C-alpha positions, 0 to 999 in steps of 0.5 A: 502595520502590514498583515503577516504573510501566509506561510506556504506549506509545500505539498507533493502528490504520490506520483512525485513522491514515488519518483523522488524515492526512486531517484534518491535510491538510484543516486545512492546505489548503482545496483538499483535498476528499474524495469517495466512497460513504457517506463522510459522518458520516450514513453513519458515515464509510464502511463501516469509518469511515475518514472518520468525523467529517470531514464534521461538522468540514469540511462537506459541501462538502469531504466529499462522499458520492457516488452509487454510481458509480465513474466519477462519483467518479473523473471528478469528482475528475480535474476537480477536480484539474486546476482546482487542488483536491487531491481524495482519492477513495475507491473502496470496494474495489480490484476496483471500480477496474475500473469507472473504469479508462479515467478512471484510466489514460487521463486521470489518469495521462496528462494531465500528459504529454499537456499538456506538463507544463502540467496536473497531476493531484494526485489520491489514490485510496484503496482497500482490498482483501485476502483474509481476510474471505471477501469472494470473488473480486470484492472482495479482489484485489491489482491493484497491478501493473496500475497500476504498469505505467501510466506517470504513476501512483504506487502506494503500499501501507503496511504499518502505521498509522504508514506509512499516515499518513506516506504518505497525507500525501505522496500528498495533497500530490504533484502526480501521481495516487497510488493508495493501497492499504489492507489490509482485514483489518489495519485494526484491528491496533494499531501505533506512533503516527506522528510527527505532521506527518512525511511519508514520501517516495514512492519511498523503501523502508524497511530494517526489519531489517538482516541479512547472509544474505538480503534479503526484500522485501515490502509491505502485510499480508504484510510482518508475516508476513515479520517473524515468519519473520525472527524465527524464523530469527534464533533459528537464526542466519539473519540476514534483511534485511527491506525494506518497499517502501512505494511500488511505483511509483516503485520504490526500485531503489537500496535494493534493489540495495544490500541484495541486493548485500550479502546476494547472495540475495533473496526477494520476497513479496506477496499479489497472485498470483505470476504477472506480479506486482511480484515478477517485476519486482523479480526481473528488476531484480536479475538484470539488475544483480547476476547475477554476484553472486547466489548463488541465483536470486531467489525469488518468493512470491505467491498462487496464480493463481486468483480469491480463493476464498470458502471460508475453507479455500480462501482461506487456501490461496490466500494466502502463509503463513509456512511458504511464506515460510520455505520460499522463504528456505531455498531461497534459502539452499540 
């Protein structure tokens, strides 16, 4: 009798997943257009190839390579959005959003409110960031807390290729401006294939792993470190409940409160600097609503309060490590 054949599980990386979502959205709606530096096929679909093949398929009128001007990209995208298009604007690196901050914060985020709900801005801003490639202090910051603090903006940070696909589709077809943050060092990491056509609702966190001892809340790249730590602790009998935020704003408060209400302990982990970060907001939320139920103060894990270092050894010391996450969990457990 022949040995059974191994079942081959198809995988996809984040570059492929975002490309697939963009392709699908453009096929569904002719109003979906792409703008950004070097995104056409002549420039290999951007610096990591996320938009590769799309200008050949849909033409240069819908996949527009722009001048090197973040203000021009966002300005044109906002204008297109308010006249009925659904633009996806690529700002190559998250630090470069600062160049167009006025347009993002004072125009895209506020036009719906200031027009009494008459003017929607269905704009998606794609950007990438993340320490690990030695790109230095002006190229690798996580700035999600800035935008989550801005009323009118939705902020999304996928943790896997399948999540990136489903969340990207939801952002494109949302009527409000969305900031979609991709993690550069994990672009090529394979993950499970998404369910084609399935959109992941914005504002809905995912309980990735159920547990009873402590809740760990995270998103983007460091979520994978949290998974590894949770698996290690499980061997000791410590059951970690792991939540992937997916969407930073709007925040899924109900899922967080339900989970921490059960475990009565919580740790929040993100790559952004710890000071004034998303973790501080979540810690405040949990303490306000569950103060009498908590068995320990909420722990926060983030990067050191410093520009991202260039030197590899310093860069690794800057970002949270699995040992740091484990220590925070053990502290929460007493």
